[in-house]
C-alpha positions in Angstrom: 37.4 100.6 206.5 35.7 101.0 209.9 35.7 98.5 212.7 32.4 96.7 213.4 32.3 97.8 217.0 34.5 98.7 220.0 37.2 96.3 221.2 36.0 94.1 224.1 38.4 95.8 226.5 37.0 99.2 225.6 33.3 98.3 225.8 31.5 99.9 228.7 29.8 97.6 231.2 31.9 94.5 230.6 33.8 92.8 233.5 37.2 91.3 233.1 35.8 87.9 231.8 33.6 89.6 229.3 30.3 89.2 231.2 27.9 92.1 231.9 27.9 93.8 235.2 24.8 93.1 237.4 22.0 95.5 236.5 23.4 96.4 233.1 21.6 95.7 229.8 22.1 92.1 228.7 23.6 91.4 225.2 21.4 91.6 222.1 21.7 87.9 221.2 20.1 85.1 223.2 22.4 82.7 224.9 20.2 79.6 224.4 19.7 77.6 221.2 17.4 75.0 220.0 13.6 74.6 220.3 11.5 74.0 223.3 8.8 71.4 223.6 6.9 70.6 220.3 3.8 72.7 220.1 0.5 70.7 220.4 -1.8 70.7 217.4 -5.1 72.5 218.1 -8.2 70.4 217.9 -10.3 70.8 214.8 -13.5 69.5 216.4 -14.8 73.0 217.2 -14.3 74.0 213.5 -16.1 70.9 212.2 -19.1 71.3 214.6 -19.4 75.0 213.6 -19.3 74.2 209.9 -22.0 71.5 210.4 -24.2 73.9 212.3 -23.8 76.6 209.6 -24.7 73.9 207.0 -27.9 73.0 208.9 -28.9 76.7 209.0 -28.3 77.2 205.3 -30.2 74.0 204.4 -33.1 75.0 206.7 -33.3 78.5 205.2 -33.1 77.1 201.6 -35.8 74.6 202.5 -38.1 77.3 203.9 -37.9 79.3 200.6 -38.4 76.2 198.5 -41.6 75.3 200.4 -42.8 78.9 200.1 -42.1 78.9 196.4 -44.0 75.7 195.9 -47.1 77.0 197.8 -47.4 79.9 195.3 -47.9 77.5 192.3 
């Protein structure tokens, strides 16, 4: 069975208390926990306005072709 890593006293770059020497690479794991501020929900007004505009364009194009088809009869 192999050891998971070097013993703390044998690890390079550690000071006596177990901290990292200045300028050395920090440890892999973050030292903070928990979440920051709740993320705000983005507004859906832009999406709704865009969908309404697309709907107007589609209805306008369909109306144009319906009028053109009725003129042929």
